[in-house]
N, C-alpha and C positions, 0 to 999 in steps of 0.2 A: 694206742700208744699210752703206756702208764706214765706217772709223773716223773719218775727217774729218767725214763727214755726221752721224755719231752725236754727236760732240763739239759741233757747231753745234746740233743739236736739244737736247742736254742743257743747253748754256748758255742757250738760249731758255727752257726750262722752268724752270731754276733762277732766272733773273731774275724770272720770273713768280711762282714759288712763294715767293720771299723777301718778297713783299708780304703774306704771311699772318702772323698773330701767332706762329704755332708756328715756321715755317721762318725768320723773320726773325732769330732768335737762333742758328740752327743752320747756316745757309749764309753763311759769312763769306769764302768764296774769291772771288778775282778770276776772270775767265773761265778756263774750263778750257782746257789745252793738250794734255792727254793723259787717257786713261781711269784712269791711276794717280792723277791729281789728283782725279778723281771719288771715288776710294775714301777720300779724306781727310774726306769729308762723313760725320757720324755716321749710323748706322743708325736707322730708324724702327721702333719695336716696337708691338705690339698694345696694350701698356700706355700708350704715348705717345698713341695714338689714343684711348683711353678717357679720358685726362686732358684731351685737347683737344676732346672732343665736347661740344656739337654744332657749335661755330662757329670753334674754333681754327685749323682747317686751311684755312679760306676765305680766299683772296687778296683784298686790298682791290680789285684790278683785275678780280675775277672777273666773268664774264659773267652774265646774268640766270639765276636758278636755275629749274629745271623739275620736278625730282623729288627726293624725299628717301627714304632707305632706312636701315635699321639692320641690323647683324649679328644673328644669332639669340640671342647672349648665352649660348650653352651653355657657354662657357669663361670667363665673367665678365660685367661690365657691357657692354651692347651698344655698338658703334661707330657713330657717325653718319657718313653719307656723302651728299653732295649731288651732283646731276647737272644739267648744262645741257641744253637742246634739242640742241645740236650733239653733246654727249657721247652722248646716247641714239641719235641718228641714226648716229653712227659705230659704236657697239657693235652696232646692229641690222644694219648693213650687213656688219660683220665676221662676225657669226654666219651671215649668208647665204653665207659662203665654205665652210661645212661641206659635206662630201662627200655628205650626204643629199639636197641639191639640191631644196629645197621649190619647188613650182610651183603653178600655178592650180588644178590638180586635187586638190590635197592638202587634207585636212581633219585638222588637227593637235589632238589632245587633250592639253592641258597640265595635268599632274598634280603641279605644284609648288605650294607655298604662295604666295599672292599678298600677304598682309598684310606689309608692310614689307621682305620679301625682295626680291631683285633678278632672279633668273633667269627667273621667270615672266613679269615685265613686259618684259624684254629680248627673250626668245623671242617673246612675244606680238606685240611691235612688228615683229620681224624677219620672222615668218611673213606678217604682213599686208603688209609692205613687198614681199615676194616674190610676193604675189598669192594666198597660201594662205588657208584659212578657219580661225579658231581656235575651239576648244571649251574654254573656261576651267573645268576641273574641279578647282578648288582642293583640295589634300590636307588643308587644316586646317579643314574645315567639315563639319557634319553634313548639309548639303544634298547632298553628293555622296559618300556612303559607297561602299565598294568595289563592292557589287553594283550600285549605280547607274552607276558608271564602266564596268563590264563591259557593262550594258545600253546605254549611250551608244556604246561601241565597236562593239557589234552593229548597232544600228538606224541609226547614222549613217554606217556604212561608213568608219570611221576609217582613215586611211591611215599616219599617223605618231603614235605614242605618245611623249610627253615626260615623263620622270619621273626620280627618282633610281634608280640600278641596283637597290637593294633593293626599291623599289616595283614594279619590272617583274616581279620574282620573286613578290612578294606578290600582285600582280594575277593572275598566271598561276595561282596556287594558288587564289585566289578563283573564277576561271573554272572550274577543276577541281571546286571544291565545288559549283558550280552545274551540273555535269554536262557541261561544255564541254571541248573540247580546244584549247588555245592554238594549235597548229600548223594545225589544220583549220578551226576554226569562226570565224576572222577572216580570210576570204579577201582583204579589201582592205588589210589591214595590210602595209606594205611595209618599214617601218624603225621602230627605237626610238632616240630621242635621250636621252641620260643627261646628268646634271650634279648638282652638289651634294655628291659624295663621289668619292674616287679610283676610277677603273675599271681594275682590273688586267685583263691579257689572259685570265686564268682565269675571272673574273667575266663578261667579254664572251662567252667561249665558252659559259658555262653559259646565259646569257640567249638567245643565238642558237640554242642547242640546244633550249630550251624553246619559243620562240616561232616559230623557223624563219625569222627575218628578220635582216638585218644591224643592228648597233648602232654608233651614232656618238656620240662623247663631246664634251662641252663643258666646258673647264676655266676656272674663274674664281673670283671671290670678291666679296663686297659692296664691298670697298675699292677694287677696280679695274675691276670689271665682267668681261666675258668677255676672257680673255687668249689662249686657244688653242682651236681646234676640230679635230676629226678631219677628214682629207682622205678621198678616195675609197678609200685604202689602209688606212684606220683607224689613222693615226698622227697624233699631236697636233703641230700647228705653231703657233709663236708669231706674233703679228701684229708683224712686225719693225719696221714703221714707227710703232707705237704704244707699244712697250715696250722697255726695256733690261733684260736679266736677267743676274744674277750667280748662280753656283752655288758656295757657300762651304763650307769645312770646318766642323767644329763650333765652331772658334774664332771663326767669323764674321768672319774677316780674310783667310784664305788661300784662293785659287781652288783647287777640286778638280782633280785630274789628269783628263785626257781620258777620258771614259767612266765615271768614278767618280760615285757618288751624293753628293749634298750638299743643303745648305739653299738653297731658292730665295729670292732677294732681287730684288724687282721695282721698276722706276721707270717711271712714266707719262711718255711723251715728248710728249704733247699737253698743251695748256693746259686741263686738266680743271678743273671747278668745285671738286673736291677733288683736288689733286695728290698723289701718293705719291712720295716720294723715298727710295730705298734701304729699301724696306718688307720687313721680314722676315716672310714669309708664314706660316712654320711648316710648310711642306710640304717633303717630301724628294723630290728629282727626279734624273733622270739625263738627260743630253743625248747624243742620238745625232747625231754630226756627219756621218755619211755621207749622201749624197743619198737622198731618199725615191723610191720607185717611181712616186709621183704626179708627179714632176718638181720638187718644192720641195726646199728645202735641209734643214737640221737639224730634228729632231723631239725630242720629250721624252717620257719615261715618268715618270708621277707614282706614286711608291712608297707614299705615305701621309703621315699627320701625324706631325711629330717627336714631339709629346706622347704619342702612342700606341704608340711603339716599346717592346716588351717585351725587357728585357735579362735574359738567363739566364746567369750567369757573365759571359763576355766576348762572348757571341753575341747579336746583335740580331735581332729578329723584327719586321718591319714588316708592313703590310697585304699588300703584294705577296708576301712570303715565306710568310705564313700561308696565303694562298689558293693559293700554289704547293703547299703540303703537302696542302691539302684537295682539290685538283683531281682526283687519281686515285680518290678515294673514292666509293662508291656513293651516299652522302648528302652534299650540299654546299650546299643552299639557304640554311639558317639555321644560324649558328654564333656562338659567342662564344669569347674566348680570354683566359686570365689566368695569372698567375705565382703560385706558392705553394711555400714550401720549396725555392726555387731550381729549380723544375721548371716546364716549360711544359705547361698543360692546354688542350686544344681540346675544347669541348663542341659536339656537332653533333646536330641533330634528325634522327632517322630519317625516311626517305622511304618506307620499306617495312619490314614486320616482319622481313624476311630480311636486312636490311642488317647487315653485319659489317665489322670492320677486322682484317686479318691481323696476327699477331704478327711475321711476316717484314717487313712494311712498317714497323712500329714500330721494329723492330731496325735497319732500313736508315736510318731517320730519326735514330735516336740516334747511329749511327756517322757519318752525314754531318754532323750539326751539333755533335756532341760534347757533348750535354746530355741530361738526362732529359726525355722527351716522352711525354705520355699523351693518347690520343684516346678520349673517352667519348661514346658514342652515347646519346642521350636520346629519350624517346618524344615524339611530336608534341605540341606545346603547352607543352613545358617552357620554351622560350625566347620563343615568340610565341604569345600567347593567341588562338585562333581562335573562342572561344565567342561573343564580341561582335564582329559584323561591322564595326561602326563603329570600335571600339577597334582592331581588327586593321589598319584603314586609317589611323588617325590617330595613336594613341598608340605604336604599335610603331616607334619611330624606331631607327635602326641603333645597336646596342649591341655592336659587335664586341669591344670591349675592356673587360674587368672589372678593378676594383681587386684588390689582394691579398686584402682582406677579403671582397669579393663572391665571389672565387674559393673562399675557405675556406668561406663560408656555402653555396655551391652544392655543394661536395663533401660537406659534412655532411648537406645536404638529401638527396643522392643516397643516402647510407648509411642514411637512415631508411626508405627504401622496400624 
């Protein structure tokens, strides 16, 4: 979409969005003549959405509503988002562009939560639209604990597993606990589709090494649905006809320089039941402007959540950087990171009794980043409890980032052993 077409699309969606109670007071501009005009519109934040939920963002001219969802509420009061039938069909078709290429011979086990979340429903609809068969193994119910999921994968000859990236690792470990080898004992599995948390190339490599199949990512959020999917070359591409993106410096005004990381701000270009105008997603991204090997244009790297960045002196550590540090280590499946006394602490569960971290590697890291870094290997079960198979499957949500107090508590706990 060229600049002229983008301005036309933005004017159409702004005219539509202005009929909602929330945007009626925020969009005062006459028709846009340039993208600089667009930047005069105030940003929309998560707090704005909370204040306006459940009905404040619905345009008076909105089409009939078909589905309701809420954000998880892990960072505060849940946000309400509505979708029309055309919204749902558009998202389902977009997901179908993923490089995994679902077909009629595929049996896709969906291991995302179903209640009020979005990705499970969007993917469910997309798989069936592409002719595949869905096995809905909700991750938030005792009906399908992890041993049951492994059993389903075996007896139903599952070809595609869809889950958050951490769940893919947890399921592999459950298979191992049941005496199975992920690479050998699931011969029909051909791919894993992830969503729900940033997937770094280091996490992707780990999952592919464990399962022996390619991993394809789906980037989106409750507020806008799926915005990007991996191509056949495993690069995330935005749906250019559906979204306008800005990548801004921390002042949330200045565009980042080419190739730099920044704050992702997204605008829906379609007349969605719940339009999003200049929504600050909270994600840190990097735009790769060079053409992709798949033939598409620019792609994006999701670095992690802004709120999770650990600042040690003047050095920042996001999810991407932390997993880059962890990648060469012998143990890297389950970890947590925290800051204490202006030092970075990485806690990693051992995968073998012989796992160690060399002093030379720690010294290299300290020299590279210019801050004090400690990597502490813990016994299995220190971060994720495997005693209860159900709890291991449901309650062990990703807790990559610890508060300073949690870090101090864990350090004190380690000293007592």
